[in-house]
Structure formats: structure tokens, C-alpha cells
C-alpha positions, 0 to 999 in steps of 0.5 A: 829305120835309118836316120831319124832326122830325116823323118823330122825335116820340115818341107822343101829341099835343102840347097840349090845343088839338091833342086837341080836334080829335083826340077824336070828337064826341058819343062814347057808351059802349055800356056801362055803368059796370058793364058795362064794369068787367065787360068790362075783366076778362073781356078781360084774363082771356081775354088773359092765359090765351091769350096764356100758352097760345099763347107758353108763358108764365107769369103773374108779378108786377112789383114796383111798387117797386124799390131805385134802385140795382138798376138794373132800373127802365127810363127812357123816353128816353135823356136821362133827362127823364122820371125815376121817382117816387122816395121815401125809405124810413127802414126801421129809423131810417135804419140800413138805409134804401132809396132807392125808385122806382115802376117806370116800365117793366119792360123790364130787369126782366123779363130778370133775371125770366127768369133768376130764374124758370128760363126755359128756351128756348121759355118765358117770363114774362107780366106785367100791369104797373102803373107810374106814369110822371109826366112824360107829357103826358096826353092820350086814350091816355096816363096818368101810371098805366100797366096794360099787359101785358109779355111776355119769352121766352127764344129760341135764336139760331136763332129770331131770324129773321123767320119766328119773329117773324112766327109770334109776331106772328100768334100774338098777333094770333090772340089779340086777335082772340079777345078781340074775338069774346069781348067781342062774345058776352058784350056783343052791344051792342058791335056797332056799324056806326060801328066795324068789327070787328077783322080776323081777318088782319094786313097785314105791311109793312116800314118801308122799304117804308112809307116808299117807299110815302109818301115825303112822310110823317111817320112818324105820317102814314105809319102813319095812311095805311097803315090806310086800306088795311089796318086791322090792320097790323104794321111790321117794322123799327121802331127803326132808322134808315131 
């Protein structure tokens, strides 16, 4: 392999010069602004409802603002260079002040919420998290404002298996595939031969096997290369040193 730093790099583009070469030319939305908003909410509603049904989850609300001493606001990197938006709440004329933070990620909060809402094995929570990440490089798929789903589930120790993981991933993909069909049913103008339909089945591969298949490519390029063979891929073992 060549430059190892490319293998360790995080997601996103590095500069706006690079971004120019990434975005498609002459792109035009198939939907109007109004239709786009209608589609967004229709798809989000479908995914939330069916994800909860498939995985045994309930919808809960993540706090937008937390006390900085609570410890539930997650950092986006290990060195703390991507810090949260912070502000002071004087409250009752600083008799009981609060140093507050805008949530960046709900990773830690979800663990607390599982106990707070009394989740038992096989049960969990799903959230439509709103967050602010002020230190992001703003490119075609990264925004300072984040609106994303997070979910967490209580499982038993014997559920920590490849079979359980695979079954869970297939259930999630079933929901996403169903959402794509739902969108096309509501807005048939989304059919476009330039953009192939979402495949019904996922291809599973381990990160070690992916490295063995493309030994001369850094991580991002390996993940792009496998998509030329299989348009929907789940990679086992991400996050561990190869």
C-alpha cells in the first residue's frame, strides 16, 4: 500500500478545489422545492415507523442542549479538536448558572436513555437527532447542522455474534429499500435511467477481505472500488486496525 495517511483519513473532501471535481455537472432535481420537502418528510416518516417495527424500538427525543458537566455530549475525534458549541446560561442571575453545550452526537446519551426509558433485552430507542458540528469542513455531504437517525438497543451477551449483526443489518436495509419503493410510488418522476434503483440485497464483506482484494488502494478508494462490483455493501470489521 502507498500512503498510509490516506487509509486513516476521515470522511469528506479536503478543499473546495477538490469539491469542484466531485460534484456532478448539470445536475437538476427531478422534484420541485415543494415536492422535495414533501418527499423528505414522507420518507422520514416511513423509515422511522418501519425501523422501530423491525428492530423493536421506540421513538424518543434527544436533547439539543446539555450541561457541559453531564458527560453525555460526545466528541467527534480523540484529540478534541472538533469541540461543541458552548454558551453560558446565567439562569437566576448566576445563582445557579449552567455552562451549556449544543449536542454534537448522541452516542453517550443513548446509553443513558436506555436505562432512563427502562429498555429490556430486545428493546431500544430511535431518535431523529438534531446537532451542530461547527468544526466540520462543509462539503457536498457535510453540514454544520446535522439531522440524522441514531438508535441503540439492549441485547444479551450471547447476541454479540456475526449472525445477529447480519440479521440486524438486513432488517435495516429492508427498511431503506422499502423507503426507496415508497418514494418512487409517491413521486414516479424520480425514475431516472442515470441513477439505478437501490438493490434489494446487500453484499457482505469483511474489511480484511476488502484489503486483500484491493491491497494497493487506500481505504476510501477500496470502498469505492467494491461499489463498482456490488452497488450496496456492508463491511464487517470497520474500526479495527488492519
